[in-house]
N, C-alpha and C positions, 0 to 999 in steps of 0.2 A: 116864783122866783122872788127872793127878798129884794128890798129897794136898794140896799148897798151893792149887791151883785149887779143889779140892773144898771145903776149909775156908773159903776166901773166898766161894765161891758160896753156901754155906749161910747166910751172914750178910747177904746183899743184901736191902735193904728198899726201895730206889729204883733205877730204871733210867732214867738220862738218855740221850737219844738225839738224834742229829743227824737231819736229814730227807734232804736231797739226798746221795746216795751211801750211804745206810743204808736208810731206808724206801723211798725212790725211787732208781732208778738215777741215777748222776751225769751224766745227759744230759737234754736238754730238746728237745721238738719245737717248733720256731718256725713262725710263719706263722698260727697259730690266734689267735683273739681273746685267748686267755689262754695261758700256758705249759701245754702238755699234758704230763702226767706219768702214769706207771703204776706200780703196786705189785703185790706178790705176795700172794695170799690166804694163803700159808704164813705170812707175817709177821703178818697179821691174827690168825691163830689163835695164833701165838707170843705176841702181846700179850695175847690173852685168857687164855692159860695163866699168864702172869706176874701178871696182875690177879687171877686165881683164887687164886694163892698169897699175895695181899696185897701184892705188890710195886707200889709207886707208879710210874707211867709219866709221864715229863716230857720233852717235846720242846723242845730249845733250838736254834734255827736262826738263821742270819744273814739268811735270807730275811725279807721283810716285805711287807705290803700284798698287792697282786695276785700277787706272786711266791710268796707263802705260801698262796695260795688253795686249792691242792690239799691241802696239809697241814691247813689249817683244816677243810676239808670232811671229810677222813678222821677227824680228831679228833672232830668233831661226830657223825659216824656211829657211831664206836666208843663215844662217851659216851651214845648213845641206845639202845644194846642193852638188852634186857629186864633183864639182870643189873646194869646200871649204875644202881642206885638212888641217891637222894640220900644225901649223906654221913650217916653214923651211922644208916643204916636197913638194916644188914646187907647192903648191896650193895657193889660195887666202888667204890673211890675214882675220881673223874673223872680222865681224862687231862688233863694241863696242857700248855699251849703258850706258849712265850716266843718272840717274833719279834724280828728286828733285833739279834741278839746277835753281835758280832764275837768274836775270839779271847779276849781278857781278859774281856769282858762275859759270855761263857758261864760262866766259872768264878765270877765274882761272882754271877750269877743262880742258879747251882746252890747256892752257899753261902747265899744269901738264902732259897731254897726250903727247904733243910735246916734252917736256923735257925727258920723259921716253923712247921715241922712236927716239930720235936724229933728230927731225924735227923742223922746225921754222914756225913762223907766215907768213913769206914771201913765204912759200911753201903751204899755207893753203887757203882754200875757206870755206865759211859758207853760208848756205841758211837759212834765217829767214824771218818772215812776220810781226812782231809787235815790239813795243818799247822795250820789254824785251830782244830782240835780238840785240839791237843797240850797246852795248859795244863790243861784239864779232865781229859784222859786221865791226865796225870801226877799229878793230885790224888786221884783216886778209888781205892778199894780194888781194883776189877776193871775195868781199862781193856780195851776190846774193839774189834775192827775187823772189817769185812766182808772177804771174800777179795780184792777188788780194791783195797783201801786202799793208799795210798802205802807203800812199803817202810819209810820212816822212821817212819811211824805204827805199822805192824805190829811194828816192833822194840821199841816201848815197851808193847806190849799183852800181857796174860796170857792172853787168849783171842782167837783169830782164827777167824772163821766159815769153813766150807767153801764156803758160797755167797756170791755177791756181793750188794751192796746192791740192794734192789728185787727180789731174786730168792730170798729166803729167809734172809738173814743174821740177821735178828731171830729167826726160828724156830730157827736153829742155837743162838743164845744161850739161848733159852728151853729148848730140849732139854737143853743143858748144865746149866742150873739144875735141871731136873727130875732128871737123872741124879745130880747131886751130892747131891740131897735124897732120893734113892731113891723117887721118885714115878713111877708108871706113867702115861704120858700117856693111856692108854685109860680111866683113872678120872676124867678131867677133862671138863668140859662143852665142847662144840664150837660153841656159839653163845651 
């Protein structure tokens, strides 16, 4: 890991994340009553590691309503883990979800969240995979992408995961943060 990436990774306090193409593969199974999506357990543990480090997790997606149902279900499940205690009770901060955010709205939403929580873009990372993510990627300190992201997106990122979205890209990001901070993943909880 180069020293610039290491220095930036040590300062991250919030991880903004897209859903389709990052937490979920950028595909959808049609024909079911709802859009069927799948995700990797590696990413779930990656999110757990980030939360254990005190890094806030915020999903910002263009999806909304029924299209965002799988993401909402995932966020609800992660927020119900035993370690996810109410705010200010020595537990993890809840994962936040913003739906229906197009390209510019993603950046506006991130700025609003940061202002409300006393955080800055210089303390922020974002993982996105397509052109809709470019404004927010360009604004944060640690722009990141999964392996299958569009080349134009990967070219503006400081970190590109080895794995694809929905298959461990978030875990790769979390592992990079752990490495930058000199934290052994075996010392962290796994549920």
